[in-house]
Structure formats: structure tokens, C-alpha cells
TIRO-2110 file (N, C-alpha, C; in Angstrom, 1 decimal):
// TIRO-2110
0.8, -1.2, 0.0, N, 1, A
0.0, 0.0, 0.0, CA, 1, A
0.9, 1.3, 0.0, C, 1, A
0.3, 2.3, -0.5, N, 2, A
1.0, 3.6, -0.6, CA, 2, A
0.4, 4.5, 0.5, C, 2, A
1.2, 5.2, 1.3, N, 3, A
0.8, 6.1, 2.3, CA, 3, A
1.4, 7.5, 2.0, C, 3, A
0.5, 8.5, 1.9, N, 4, A
1.0, 9.9, 1.7, CA, 4, A
0.4, 10.7, 2.8, C, 4, A
1.1, 11.2, 3.7, N, 5, A
0.6, 12.0, 4.8, CA, 5, A
1.4, 13.3, 5.0, C, 5, A
0.7, 14.4, 5.4, N, 6, A
1.4, 15.6, 5.7, CA, 6, A
2.1, 16.2, 4.6, C, 6, A
1.7, 16.0, 3.4, N, 7, A
2.5, 16.5, 2.2, CA, 7, A
1.7, 17.7, 1.5, C, 7, A
2.4, 18.5, 0.8, N, 8, A
1.9, 19.7, 0.1, CA, 8, A
2.2, 19.5, -1.4, C, 8, A
1.1, 19.7, -2.2, N, 9, A
1.2, 19.6, -3.6, CA, 9, A
0.8, 21.0, -4.2, C, 9, A
1.8, 21.7, -4.8, N, 10, A
1.5, 23.0, -5.3, CA, 10, A
1.9, 23.1, -6.8, C, 10, A
0.9, 23.7, -7.6, N, 11, A
1.2, 24.0, -9.0, CA, 11, A
1.7, 22.9, -9.8, C, 11, A
1.2, 21.7, -9.7, N, 12, A
1.5, 20.6, -10.5, CA, 12, A
0.5, 20.5, -11.7, C, 12, A
1.0, 20.0, -12.8, N, 13, A
0.2, 19.9, -14.0, CA, 13, A
0.4, 18.6, -14.7, C, 13, A
-0.8, 17.9, -15.1, N, 14, A
-0.7, 16.7, -15.9, CA, 14, A
-2.1, 16.5, -16.5, C, 14, A
-2.2, 15.6, -17.5, N, 15, A
-3.5, 15.3, -18.0, CA, 15, A
-4.4, 14.6, -17.0, C, 15, A
-3.9, 13.6, -16.4, N, 16, A
-4.6, 12.8, -15.4, CA, 16, A
-3.8, 12.8, -14.1, C, 16, A
-4.4, 13.0, -12.9, N, 17, A
-3.7, 13.0, -11.7, CA, 17, A
-2.7, 14.0, -11.6, C, 17, A
-3.1, 15.3, -11.6, N, 18, A
-2.1, 16.4, -11.6, CA, 18, A
-1.2, 16.3, -10.4, C, 18, A
-1.7, 15.9, -9.2, N, 19, A
-0.8, 15.8, -8.0, CA, 19, A
-0.4, 14.4, -7.7, C, 19, A
-1.4, 13.5, -7.8, N, 20, A
-1.2, 12.1, -7.4, CA, 20, A
-1.8, 11.2, -8.5, C, 20, A
-1.1, 10.3, -9.1, N, 21, A
-1.6, 9.2, -10.0, CA, 21, A
-1.2, 7.9, -9.5, C, 21, A
-2.2, 7.1, -9.0, N, 22, A
-1.9, 5.7, -8.6, CA, 22, A
-2.5, 4.7, -9.5, C, 22, A
-1.7, 3.8, -10.1, N, 23, A
-2.2, 2.9, -11.0, CA, 23, A
-2.8, 1.7, -10.4, C, 23, A
-2.0, 0.7, -9.9, N, 24, A
-2.6, -0.5, -9.4, CA, 24, A
-2.2, -0.8, -8.0, C, 24, A
-2.0, 0.2, -7.2, N, 25, A
-1.6, 0.1, -5.8, CA, 25, A
-2.6, 0.9, -5.0, C, 25, A
-3.3, 0.3, -4.1, N, 26, A
-4.2, 1.0, -3.2, CA, 26, A
-3.4, 1.8, -2.1, C, 26, A
-4.0, 2.7, -1.5, N, 27, A
-3.3, 3.5, -0.5, CA, 27, A
-4.1, 4.5, 0.2, C, 27, A
-3.4, 5.3, 1.0, N, 28, A
-4.0, 6.3, 1.9, CA, 28, A
-3.4, 7.7, 1.6, C, 28, A
-4.2, 8.7, 1.5, N, 29, A
-3.8, 10.1, 1.5, CA, 29, A
-4.4, 10.8, 2.7, C, 29, A
-3.7, 11.4, 3.6, N, 30, A
-4.2, 12.0, 4.8, CA, 30, A
-3.5, 13.3, 5.1, C, 30, A
-4.3, 14.3, 5.5, N, 31, A
-3.7, 15.5, 6.0, CA, 31, A
-2.8, 16.2, 5.0, C, 31, A
-3.2, 16.2, 3.8, N, 32, A
-2.4, 16.8, 2.7, CA, 32, A
-3.0, 18.1, 2.2, C, 32, A
-2.2, 18.9, 1.6, N, 33, A
-2.7, 20.2, 1.0, CA, 33, A
-2.4, 20.2, -0.5, C, 33, A
-3.5, 20.5, -1.3, N, 34, A
-3.4, 20.5, -2.7, CA, 34, A
-3.9, 21.9, -3.2, C, 34, A
-3.0, 22.7, -3.7, N, 35, A
-3.3, 24.0, -4.1, CA, 35, A
-2.8, 24.4, -5.5, C, 35, A
-3.6, 25.0, -6.4, N, 36, A
-3.2, 25.4, -7.7, CA, 36, A
-2.6, 24.3, -8.6, C, 36, A
-3.3, 23.1, -8.5, N, 37, A
-2.9, 22.0, -9.4, CA, 37, A
-3.9, 22.0, -10.6, C, 37, A
-3.3, 21.6, -11.7, N, 38, A
-4.0, 21.6, -13.0, CA, 38, A
-4.0, 20.3, -13.7, C, 38, A
-5.2, 19.7, -13.8, N, 39, A
-5.4, 18.5, -14.6, CA, 39, A
-6.0, 18.9, -16.0, C, 39, A
-5.3, 18.7, -17.0, N, 40, A
-5.8, 19.1, -18.3, CA, 40, A
-6.9, 18.3, -18.8, C, 40, A
-7.1, 17.0, -18.3, N, 41, A
-8.2, 16.2, -18.6, CA, 41, A
-9.0, 16.0, -17.3, C, 41, A
-8.5, 15.3, -16.3, N, 42, A
-9.3, 15.1, -15.1, CA, 42, A
-8.4, 14.6, -13.9, C, 42, A
-8.8, 15.0, -12.7, N, 43, A
-8.3, 14.4, -11.5, CA, 43, A
-7.1, 15.1, -10.9, C, 43, A
-7.2, 15.7, -9.8, N, 44, A
-6.1, 16.2, -9.0, CA, 44, A
-5.5, 14.9, -8.4, C, 44, A
-6.3, 14.0, -7.9, N, 45, A
-5.9, 12.7, -7.4, CA, 45, A
-6.7, 11.7, -8.3, C, 45, A
-5.9, 10.8, -9.0, N, 46, A
-6.4, 9.8, -9.9, CA, 46, A
-6.1, 8.5, -9.5, C, 46, A
-7.1, 7.7, -9.1, N, 47, A
-6.8, 6.4, -8.4, CA, 47, A
-7.5, 5.3, -9.2, C, 47, A
-6.7, 4.3, -9.6, N, 48, A
-7.2, 3.1, -10.3, CA, 48, A
-7.7, 2.1, -9.3, C, 48, A
-7.0, 1.8, -8.3, N, 49, A
-7.3, 0.6, -7.5, CA, 49, A
-8.0, 0.9, -6.1, C, 49, A
-8.3, 2.1, -6.0, N, 50, A
-9.1, 2.5, -4.7, CA, 50, A
-8.1, 2.8, -3.6, C, 50, A
-8.7, 3.6, -2.6, N, 51, A
-7.9, 3.9, -1.5, CA, 51, A
-8.7, 4.9, -0.6, C, 51, A
-8.1, 5.7, 0.2, N, 52, A
-8.7, 6.6, 1.0, CA, 52, A
-8.1, 8.0, 1.0, C, 52, A
-8.9, 9.0, 0.8, N, 53, A
-8.4, 10.4, 0.8, CA, 53, A
-9.2, 11.1, 1.9, C, 53, A
-8.5, 11.6, 3.0, N, 54, A
-9.2, 12.2, 4.1, CA, 54, A
-8.4, 13.3, 4.7, C, 54, A
-9.2, 14.2, 5.4, N, 55, A
-8.5, 15.3, 6.2, CA, 55, A
-7.6, 16.1, 5.4, C, 55, A
-7.9, 16.3, 4.1, N, 56, A
-7.1, 17.1, 3.2, CA, 56, A
-7.8, 18.3, 2.6, C, 56, A
-7.0, 19.2, 2.0, N, 57, A
-7.6, 20.4, 1.5, CA, 57, A
-7.3, 20.5, 0.0, C, 57, A
-8.3, 20.7, -0.8, N, 58, A
-8.2, 20.9, -2.3, CA, 58, A
-8.7, 22.3, -2.7, C, 58, A
-7.8, 23.2, -3.1, N, 59, A
-8.2, 24.5, -3.5, CA, 59, A
-7.6, 24.9, -4.8, C, 59, A
-8.3, 25.8, -5.5, N, 60, A
-7.8, 26.2, -6.8, CA, 60, A
-7.5, 25.1, -7.7, C, 60, A
-8.4, 24.1, -7.8, N, 61, A
-8.2, 22.9, -8.6, CA, 61, A
-8.7, 23.3, -10.0, C, 61, A
-7.8, 23.3, -11.0, N, 62, A
-8.1, 23.7, -12.4, CA, 62, A
-8.2, 22.5, -13.3, C, 62, A
-9.5, 22.4, -13.9, N, 63, A
-9.8, 21.2, -14.7, CA, 63, A
-10.8, 21.7, -15.7, C, 63, A
-11.0, 20.8, -16.7, N, 64, A
-12.2, 21.0, -17.6, CA, 64, A
-13.4, 21.1, -16.8, C, 64, A
-14.4, 21.9, -17.3, N, 65, A
-15.7, 22.0, -16.6, CA, 65, A
-16.4, 20.6, -16.5, C, 65, A
-16.8, 20.4, -15.3, N, 66, A
-17.5, 19.1, -15.0, CA, 66, A
-16.5, 17.9, -14.7, C, 66, A
-15.2, 18.2, -14.8, N, 67, A
-14.3, 17.1, -14.4, CA, 67, A
-14.2, 17.0, -12.9, C, 67, A
-13.6, 15.9, -12.4, N, 68, A
-13.6, 15.6, -11.0, CA, 68, A
-12.3, 15.8, -10.3, C, 68, A
-12.3, 16.3, -9.1, N, 69, A
-11.1, 16.5, -8.3, CA, 69, A
-10.5, 15.2, -7.9, C, 69, A
-11.3, 14.3, -7.5, N, 70, A
-10.8, 12.9, -7.1, CA, 70, A
-11.5, 11.9, -8.1, C, 70, A
-10.7, 11.1, -8.7, N, 71, A
-11.3, 10.1, -9.7, CA, 71, A
-10.9, 8.7, -9.1, C, 71, A
-11.9, 7.8, -9.2, N, 72, A
-11.8, 6.4, -8.7, CA, 72, A
-12.2, 5.5, -9.8, C, 72, A
-11.3, 5.1, -10.7, N, 73, A
-11.7, 4.3, -11.9, CA, 73, A
-12.4, 3.0, -11.6, C, 73, A
-11.9, 2.2, -10.7, N, 74, A
-12.5, 0.9, -10.3, CA, 74, A
-13.3, 1.0, -9.0, C, 74, A
-13.6, 2.2, -8.5, N, 75, A
-14.3, 2.4, -7.3, CA, 75, A
-13.5, 2.0, -6.1, C, 75, A
-14.2, 2.1, -4.9, N, 76, A
-13.6, 1.6, -3.7, CA, 76, A
-12.8, 2.7, -3.0, C, 76, A
-12.8, 4.0, -3.6, N, 77, A
-12.1, 5.1, -2.9, CA, 77, A
-13.0, 5.8, -2.0, C, 77, A
-12.5, 6.0, -0.8, N, 78, A
-13.3, 6.8, 0.2, CA, 78, A
-12.7, 8.3, 0.2, C, 78, A
-13.6, 9.2, -0.2, N, 79, A
-13.2, 10.6, -0.3, CA, 79, A
-13.9, 11.5, 0.7, C, 79, A
-14.3, 11.0, 1.8, N, 80, A
-15.0, 11.7, 2.9, CA, 80, A
-14.0, 12.6, 3.7, C, 80, A
-14.6, 13.6, 4.4, N, 81, A
-13.9, 14.4, 5.4, CA, 81, A
-12.7, 15.2, 4.8, C, 81, A
-13.0, 15.8, 3.6, N, 82, A
-12.0, 16.7, 3.1, CA, 82, A
-12.7, 18.1, 2.9, C, 82, A
-11.8, 19.1, 2.8, N, 83, A
-12.3, 20.5, 2.5, CA, 83, A
-12.0, 20.8, 1.1, C, 83, A
-13.1, 20.9, 0.3, N, 84, A
-12.9, 21.2, -1.1, CA, 84, A
-13.2, 22.7, -1.5, C, 84, A
-13.3, 23.5, -0.4, N, 85, A
-13.5, 24.9, -0.6, CA, 85, A
-14.9, 25.4, -0.3, C, 85, A
-15.8, 24.5, 0.1, N, 86, A
-17.2, 24.9, 0.5, CA, 86, A
-17.2, 25.8, 1.7, C, 86, A
-18.1, 26.8, 1.6, N, 87, A
-18.4, 27.7, 2.7, CA, 87, A
-19.9, 27.6, 3.1, C, 87, A
-20.3, 28.4, 4.0, N, 88, A
-21.7, 28.2, 4.5, CA, 88, A
-22.7, 28.3, 3.3, C, 88, A
-22.5, 29.3, 2.4, N, 89, A
-23.6, 29.5, 1.4, CA, 89, A
-23.7, 28.4, 0.4, C, 89, A
-22.7, 27.5, 0.3, N, 90, A
-22.8, 26.4, -0.6, CA, 90, A
-22.4, 25.1, 0.1, C, 90, A
-22.7, 25.1, 1.5, N, 91, A
-22.2, 23.9, 2.3, CA, 91, A
-22.9, 22.6, 1.9, C, 91, A
-24.1, 22.6, 1.3, N, 92, A
-24.7, 21.4, 0.9, CA, 92, A
-24.6, 21.1, -0.6, C, 92, A
-23.7, 21.7, -1.3, N, 93, A
-23.5, 21.4, -2.7, CA, 93, A
-22.3, 20.5, -2.8, C, 93, A
-22.5, 19.3, -3.4, N, 94, A
-21.5, 18.3, -3.4, CA, 94, A
-20.3, 18.7, -4.2, C, 94, A
-19.1, 18.6, -3.7, N, 95, A
-17.9, 18.9, -4.5, CA, 95, A
-17.7, 18.0, -5.7, C, 95, A
-16.9, 18.3, -6.6, N, 96, A
-16.6, 17.5, -7.8, CA, 96, A
-15.8, 16.3, -7.5, C, 96, A
-16.4, 15.2, -7.1, N, 97, A
-15.7, 14.0, -6.9, CA, 97, A
-16.4, 12.9, -7.7, C, 97, A
-15.6, 12.0, -8.3, N, 98, A
-16.1, 11.0, -9.1, CA, 98, A
-17.2, 10.1, -8.4, C, 98, A
-18.3, 9.9, -9.2, N, 99, A
-19.4, 9.1, -8.5, CA, 99, A
-19.1, 7.7, -8.2, C, 99, A
-18.0, 7.2, -8.7, N, 100, A
-17.5, 5.8, -8.3, CA, 100, A
-16.8, 5.8, -6.9, C, 100, A
-16.5, 7.0, -6.5, N, 101, A
-15.9, 7.1, -5.1, CA, 101, A
-17.0, 7.3, -4.1, C, 101, A
-16.7, 6.9, -2.8, N, 102, A
-17.7, 7.1, -1.7, CA, 102, A
-17.4, 8.4, -1.1, C, 102, A
-18.4, 9.4, -1.2, N, 103, A
-18.3, 10.7, -0.6, CA, 103, A
-19.7, 11.1, -0.2, C, 103, A
-20.0, 11.0, 1.1, N, 104, A
-21.2, 11.6, 1.6, CA, 104, A
-21.0, 12.7, 2.6, C, 104, A
-19.7, 12.9, 3.0, N, 105, A
-19.4, 14.0, 4.0, CA, 105, A
-18.3, 14.8, 3.5, C, 105, A
-18.5, 16.1, 3.7, N, 106, A
-17.4, 17.1, 3.3, CA, 106, A
-17.4, 18.2, 4.3, C, 106, A
-16.3, 19.0, 4.4, N, 107, A
-16.1, 20.0, 5.3, CA, 107, A
-16.4, 21.4, 4.7, C, 107, A
-16.9, 22.3, 5.5, N, 108, A
-17.1, 23.7, 5.0, CA, 108, A
-16.7, 24.7, 6.1, C, 108, A
-16.3, 25.9, 5.6, N, 109, A
-15.9, 27.0, 6.5, CA, 109, A
-17.2, 27.8, 6.9, C, 109, A
-17.2, 28.1, 8.2, N, 110, A
-18.4, 28.8, 8.8, CA, 110, A
-18.0, 29.8, 9.7, C, 110, A
-18.8, 30.8, 9.9, N, 111, A
-18.6, 31.9, 10.9, CA, 111, A
-19.6, 31.8, 12.0, C, 111, A
-19.2, 32.0, 13.2, N, 112, A
-20.2, 32.0, 14.3, CA, 112, A
-20.3, 33.5, 14.8, C, 112, A
-21.5, 33.8, 15.1, N, 113, A
-21.8, 35.2, 15.5, CA, 113, A
-22.2, 36.0, 14.3, C, 113, A
-22.0, 37.3, 14.3, N, 114, A
-21.3, 38.1, 15.4, CA, 114, A
-22.2, 38.2, 16.6, C, 114, A
-21.5, 38.3, 17.7, N, 115, A
-22.2, 38.6, 19.0, CA, 115, A
-21.9, 40.0, 19.4, C, 115, A
-23.0, 40.8, 19.5, N, 116, A
-22.9, 42.2, 19.7, CA, 116, A
-23.0, 42.6, 21.2, C, 116, A
-22.4, 43.7, 21.5, N, 117, A
-22.6, 44.4, 22.8, CA, 117, A
-23.3, 45.7, 22.3, C, 117, A
-24.6, 45.8, 22.5, N, 118, A
-25.4, 46.9, 22.0, CA, 118, A
-24.9, 48.3, 22.6, C, 118, A
-24.5, 48.2, 23.9, N, 119, A
-24.1, 49.5, 24.5, CA, 119, A
-22.8, 50.1, 23.9, C, 119, A
-21.8, 49.3, 23.6, N, 120, A
-20.6, 49.8, 23.2, CA, 120, A
-20.3, 49.7, 21.7, C, 120, A
-21.2, 49.0, 21.0, N, 121, A
-21.0, 48.8, 19.5, CA, 121, A
-19.9, 47.8, 19.2, C, 121, A
-19.5, 47.0, 20.2, N, 122, A
-18.4, 46.0, 20.0, CA, 122, A
-19.0, 44.7, 19.6, C, 122, A
-18.2, 43.8, 19.0, N, 123, A
-18.7, 42.5, 18.6, CA, 123, A
-17.5, 41.5, 18.7, C, 123, A
-17.9, 40.2, 18.8, N, 124, A
-16.9, 39.1, 18.7, CA, 124, A
-17.4, 38.1, 17.6, C, 124, A
-16.5, 37.5, 17.0, N, 125, A
-16.9, 36.4, 16.1, CA, 125, A
-15.7, 35.5, 15.9, C, 125, A
-15.9, 34.4, 15.2, N, 126, A
-14.8, 33.5, 14.9, CA, 126, A
-15.2, 32.6, 13.7, C, 126, A
-14.1, 32.1, 13.0, N, 127, A
-14.4, 31.2, 11.9, CA, 127, A
-13.9, 29.8, 12.3, C, 127, A
-14.7, 28.8, 11.9, N, 128, A
-14.4, 27.4, 12.2, CA, 128, A
-14.8, 26.5, 11.0, C, 128, A
-14.5, 25.2, 11.2, N, 129, A
-14.9, 24.3, 10.2, CA, 129, A
-16.0, 23.4, 10.7, C, 129, A
-17.0, 23.1, 9.9, N, 130, A
-18.0, 22.1, 10.2, CA, 130, A
-18.1, 21.0, 9.1, C, 130, A
-18.8, 20.0, 9.4, N, 131, A
-18.9, 18.9, 8.5, CA, 131, A
-20.4, 18.7, 8.1, C, 131, A
-20.6, 18.6, 6.8, N, 132, A
-22.0, 18.3, 6.3, CA, 132, A
-22.1, 16.9, 5.9, C, 132, A
-23.1, 16.2, 6.4, N, 133, A
-23.4, 14.8, 6.1, CA, 133, A
-24.6, 14.8, 5.1, C, 133, A
-24.3, 14.5, 3.8, N, 134, A
-25.3, 14.5, 2.8, CA, 134, A
-26.3, 13.3, 2.9, C, 134, A
-25.9, 12.3, 3.6, N, 135, A
-26.8, 11.1, 3.7, CA, 135, A
-27.9, 11.4, 4.7, C, 135, A
-27.6, 12.2, 5.8, N, 136, A
-28.6, 12.5, 6.8, CA, 136, A
-29.0, 13.9, 6.7, C, 136, A
-28.4, 14.7, 5.9, N, 137, A
-28.7, 16.2, 5.7, CA, 137, A
-28.5, 16.9, 7.1, C, 137, A
-27.4, 16.5, 7.8, N, 138, A
-27.1, 17.1, 9.1, CA, 138, A
-25.8, 17.8, 9.1, C, 138, A
-25.5, 18.7, 10.0, N, 139, A
-24.3, 19.3, 10.2, CA, 139, A
-23.7, 18.9, 11.5, C, 139, A
-22.4, 18.6, 11.5, N, 140, A
-21.7, 18.1, 12.7, CA, 140, A
-20.5, 19.0, 13.0, C, 140, A
-19.9, 18.9, 14.1, N, 141, A
-18.7, 19.6, 14.5, CA, 141, A
-17.5, 18.8, 13.8, C, 141, A
-16.4, 19.5, 13.6, N, 142, A
-15.3, 18.9, 13.0, CA, 142, A
-14.0, 19.5, 13.7, C, 142, A
-13.1, 18.6, 14.0, N, 143, A
-11.8, 19.0, 14.6, CA, 143, A
-10.9, 19.5, 13.6, C, 143, A
-10.7, 20.8, 13.5, N, 144, A
-9.9, 21.5, 12.5, CA, 144, A
-8.4, 21.0, 12.6, C, 144, A
-8.0, 20.5, 13.8, N, 145, A
-6.7, 20.0, 13.9, CA, 145, A
-6.3, 18.8, 13.1, C, 145, A
-7.4, 18.2, 12.5, N, 146, A
-7.2, 17.0, 11.6, CA, 146, A
-6.7, 17.5, 10.3, C, 146, A
-6.9, 18.7, 9.9, N, 147, A
-6.5, 19.2, 8.6, CA, 147, A
-5.1, 19.8, 8.6, C, 147, A
-4.5, 20.0, 7.5, N, 148, A
-3.2, 20.9, 7.5, CA, 148, A
-3.6, 22.2, 8.0, C, 148, A
-2.7, 22.8, 8.8, N, 149, A
-3.0, 24.1, 9.4, CA, 149, A
-2.8, 25.2, 8.4, C, 149, A
-3.7, 26.2, 8.6, N, 150, A
-3.7, 27.4, 7.7, CA, 150, A
-4.3, 28.6, 8.5, C, 150, A
-4.0, 29.8, 8.0, N, 151, A
-4.5, 31.0, 8.6, CA, 151, A
-5.4, 31.7, 7.6, C, 151, A
-6.3, 32.5, 8.2, N, 152, A
-7.2, 33.3, 7.3, CA, 152, A
-6.8, 34.8, 7.3, C, 152, A
-6.7, 35.4, 6.2, N, 153, A
-6.4, 36.8, 6.0, CA, 153, A
-7.7, 37.6, 6.2, C, 153, A
-7.7, 38.6, 7.1, N, 154, A
-8.9, 39.3, 7.4, CA, 154, A
-8.8, 40.7, 6.9, C, 154, A
-10.0, 41.2, 6.4, N, 155, A
-10.1, 42.6, 6.0, CA, 155, A
-11.5, 43.0, 6.4, C, 155, A
-11.8, 44.3, 6.4, N, 156, A
-13.1, 44.8, 6.8, CA, 156, A
-13.6, 46.1, 6.1, C, 156, A
-14.9, 46.3, 6.1, N, 157, A
-15.4, 47.5, 5.6, CA, 157, A
-16.4, 48.1, 6.7, C, 157, A
-16.1, 49.3, 7.1, N, 158, A
-16.9, 50.0, 8.1, CA, 158, A
-16.8, 49.3, 9.5, C, 158, A
-15.7, 48.5, 9.7, N, 159, A
-15.5, 47.9, 10.9, CA, 159, A
-14.0, 48.1, 11.4, C, 159, A
-13.8, 48.1, 12.7, N, 160, A
-12.5, 48.1, 13.2, CA, 160, A
-12.3, 46.8, 13.8, C, 160, A
-11.3, 46.0, 13.4, N, 161, A
-11.1, 44.6, 13.9, CA, 161, A
-9.7, 44.5, 14.6, C, 161, A
-9.6, 43.5, 15.5, N, 162, A
-8.5, 43.4, 16.3, CA, 162, A
-7.2, 42.8, 15.7, C, 162, A
-7.4, 42.2, 14.5, N, 163, A
-6.3, 41.5, 13.9, CA, 163, A
-6.5, 41.3, 12.4, C, 163, A
-5.5, 41.1, 11.7, N, 164, A
-5.6, 41.0, 10.2, CA, 164, A
-5.3, 39.5, 9.8, C, 164, A
-4.9, 38.7, 10.7, N, 165, A
-4.7, 37.2, 10.5, CA, 165, A
-5.3, 36.5, 11.7, C, 165, A
-6.1, 35.4, 11.3, N, 166, A
-6.7, 34.6, 12.4, CA, 166, A
-6.6, 33.2, 12.1, C, 166, A
-6.4, 32.4, 13.2, N, 167, A
-6.4, 30.9, 13.1, CA, 167, A
-7.9, 30.5, 13.2, C, 167, A
-8.2, 29.3, 12.8, N, 168, A
-9.5, 28.7, 12.9, CA, 168, A
-9.9, 28.7, 14.4, C, 168, A
-11.1, 29.1, 14.8, N, 169, A
-11.5, 29.1, 16.2, CA, 169, A
-11.0, 30.2, 17.0, C, 169, A
-10.1, 31.1, 16.5, N, 170, A
-9.6, 32.2, 17.2, CA, 170, A
-10.6, 33.4, 17.3, C, 170, A
-10.8, 34.0, 18.4, N, 171, A
-11.8, 35.0, 18.6, CA, 171, A
-11.3, 36.3, 17.9, C, 171, A
-12.2, 36.9, 17.2, N, 172, A
-11.9, 38.2, 16.5, CA, 172, A
-12.8, 39.3, 17.1, C, 172, A
-12.2, 40.3, 17.7, N, 173, A
-12.9, 41.4, 18.3, CA, 173, A
-13.0, 42.6, 17.4, C, 173, A
-14.0, 43.4, 17.5, N, 174, A
-14.1, 44.6, 16.7, CA, 174, A
-15.1, 45.5, 17.2, C, 174, A
-15.2, 46.7, 16.6, N, 175, A
-16.2, 47.7, 16.9, CA, 175, A
-16.7, 48.3, 15.6, C, 175, A
-17.9, 48.9, 15.7, N, 176, A
-18.5, 49.6, 14.6, CA, 176, A
-19.5, 50.6, 15.0, C, 176, A
-19.6, 51.7, 14.3, N, 177, A
-20.6, 52.7, 14.6, CA, 177, A
-21.5, 52.9, 13.4, C, 177, A
-21.3, 52.0, 12.4, N, 178, A
-22.0, 52.1, 11.1, CA, 178, A
-23.2, 51.1, 11.1, C, 178, A
-24.2, 51.4, 10.3, N, 179, A
-25.3, 50.5, 10.2, CA, 179, A
-25.0, 49.2, 9.5, C, 179, A
-24.1, 49.3, 8.5, N, 180, A
-23.7, 48.1, 7.8, CA, 180, A
-22.2, 48.0, 7.6, C, 180, A
-21.7, 46.8, 7.6, N, 181, A
-20.3, 46.6, 7.3, CA, 181, A
-20.1, 45.1, 7.0, C, 181, A
-18.8, 44.8, 6.6, N, 182, A
-18.5, 43.5, 6.2, CA, 182, A
-17.1, 43.1, 6.8, C, 182, A
-17.1, 41.9, 7.3, N, 183, A
-15.8, 41.3, 7.7, CA, 183, A
-15.5, 40.2, 6.6, C, 183, A
-14.3, 40.2, 6.0, N, 184, A
-13.9, 39.3, 5.0, CA, 184, A
-12.8, 38.4, 5.4, C, 184, A
-13.0, 37.1, 5.3, N, 185, A
-11.9, 36.2, 5.6, CA, 185, A
-11.5, 35.5, 4.3, C, 185, A
-10.2, 35.4, 4.0, N, 186, A
-9.7, 34.8, 2.8, CA, 186, A
-8.6, 33.8, 3.0, C, 186, A
-8.6, 32.7, 2.2, N, 187, A
-7.5, 31.8, 2.1, CA, 187, A
-7.5, 31.2, 0.7, C, 187, A
-6.4, 31.5, 0.0, N, 188, A
-6.2, 31.1, -1.4, CA, 188, A
-7.4, 31.7, -2.2, C, 188, A
-8.2, 30.9, -2.9, N, 189, A
-9.3, 31.5, -3.7, CA, 189, A
-10.6, 31.5, -2.9, C, 189, A
-10.6, 31.2, -1.7, N, 190, A
-11.8, 31.1, -0.9, CA, 190, A
-12.0, 32.5, -0.1, C, 190, A
-13.2, 33.0, -0.3, N, 191, A
-13.5, 34.3, 0.3, CA, 191, A
-14.9, 34.1, 1.1, C, 191, A
-14.8, 34.4, 2.4, N, 192, A
-16.1, 34.4, 3.2, CA, 192, A
-16.4, 35.8, 3.6, C, 192, A
-17.5, 36.3, 3.2, N, 193, A
-17.9, 37.7, 3.5, CA, 193, A
-19.0, 37.6, 4.6, C, 193, A
-18.7, 38.1, 5.8, N, 194, A
-19.7, 38.1, 6.9, CA, 194, A
-20.3, 39.5, 7.0, C, 194, A
-21.5, 39.6, 6.7, N, 195, A
-22.2, 41.0, 6.7, CA, 195, A
-22.6, 41.3, 8.2, C, 195, A
-22.4, 42.6, 8.5, N, 196, A
-22.9, 43.1, 9.8, CA, 196, A
-24.0, 44.1, 9.6, C, 196, A
-25.0, 44.1, 10.5, N, 197, A
-26.0, 45.1, 10.5, CA, 197, A
-26.2, 45.5, 11.9, C, 197, A
-25.9, 46.8, 12.2, N, 198, A
-25.9, 47.3, 13.6, CA, 198, A
-26.2, 48.8, 13.5, C, 198, A
-26.9, 49.3, 14.5, N, 199, A
-27.0, 50.7, 14.6, CA, 199, A
-26.9, 51.1, 16.1, C, 199, A
-25.9, 51.9, 16.3, N, 200, A
-25.6, 52.3, 17.7, CA, 200, A
-26.6, 53.3, 18.2, C, 200, A
END
């Protein structure tokens, strides 16, 4: 068996299996980061004999329209528990994974709050990861420590925030005197816009 853990795949390009191509050997991919990889035909991960891909991140995957990020030619590949770039607004939209692979659960980025202090105009919020289970249509907690670690770049409109970089689960404090504003969290091509509505 092939085991690939804790690895980063950046800006690779191939027709099939831009980052990983496994022909006749099953294996495991865990806690890996795949960013800016290009498959000119199909598959950032292309698996013939089946395996497991979990707790990994796939962002900026460039392929033909309708192609799949993970391909499982003979089936038997488990593609659950990965972050394919989903956020709250598309949390229940299935990522592009081959239908011969088993994938009923995927991770998405979510924001909690904001929690306001009406008297002072201050607020707190944080970003974290949750898991959507398509089989039961439910949302569950997810331990972000299972994924490769990354930070979110923060910016704001009509808000004053306490930091410009935040880890998952880290509290973000801020103040506003405006009726409307936005807090924006970014990582690679993923942008989460958290709108604020407040009147002091």
C-alpha cells in the first residue's frame, strides 16, 4: 500500500492525476494540502485501485468544466472528510468527486456570531470548520486540527477589527458605529464575507 501524509502539492500539471496518480496500488492520503494544481483532462488525485483520501484540502483545482477533483476508476475510494472549498452559502453542494468514489461527508468554512454588545458597539466572532453529512442532511462539528494548518487573512469595511490574521477558532474582536459593514476572511481562492447590520 501507498501512504502519503502531511504533504503539500503546489502548482503541478498533468493530463490525469495532476498531483497524485496511482495505477494498481491502493493506499491512503491523509492531512495533505493540494493548491493550484491543474489536470488538463481530469483528476487532481487519480486512483485506479481504490484507497482513502481524508482530512485534506483541495483549493484552486483547475480542470475542464465538469471534471472531478478525485477520480476512482474501479471504485472503492473513500473521499470523505476533506475540505474542497465549500463555505456556508454552498455547504450542501457536493464537491466535484467521481461518482464511483464514496463521498457523503465534506467540510465547510463557517462563521459564528457576530455577538454584539449593544451598549458599546463592539462584537466578537470566529471562523471554524463544520462537516456536512449529505446522507442524513445534518451538520456536525469537525476537529480542525485534523486538517493541514492554515490562517485566514482578514479585512473589513466599516469595521475596526483586532487582527488581520486569524487561526480557525480564534476570537476576532471589533467595533463599529455604522449601520452596515463586512468582515472578509480569505484563504487562497476562498472568500467568506460576513455581513454586519448594527445601529448604535
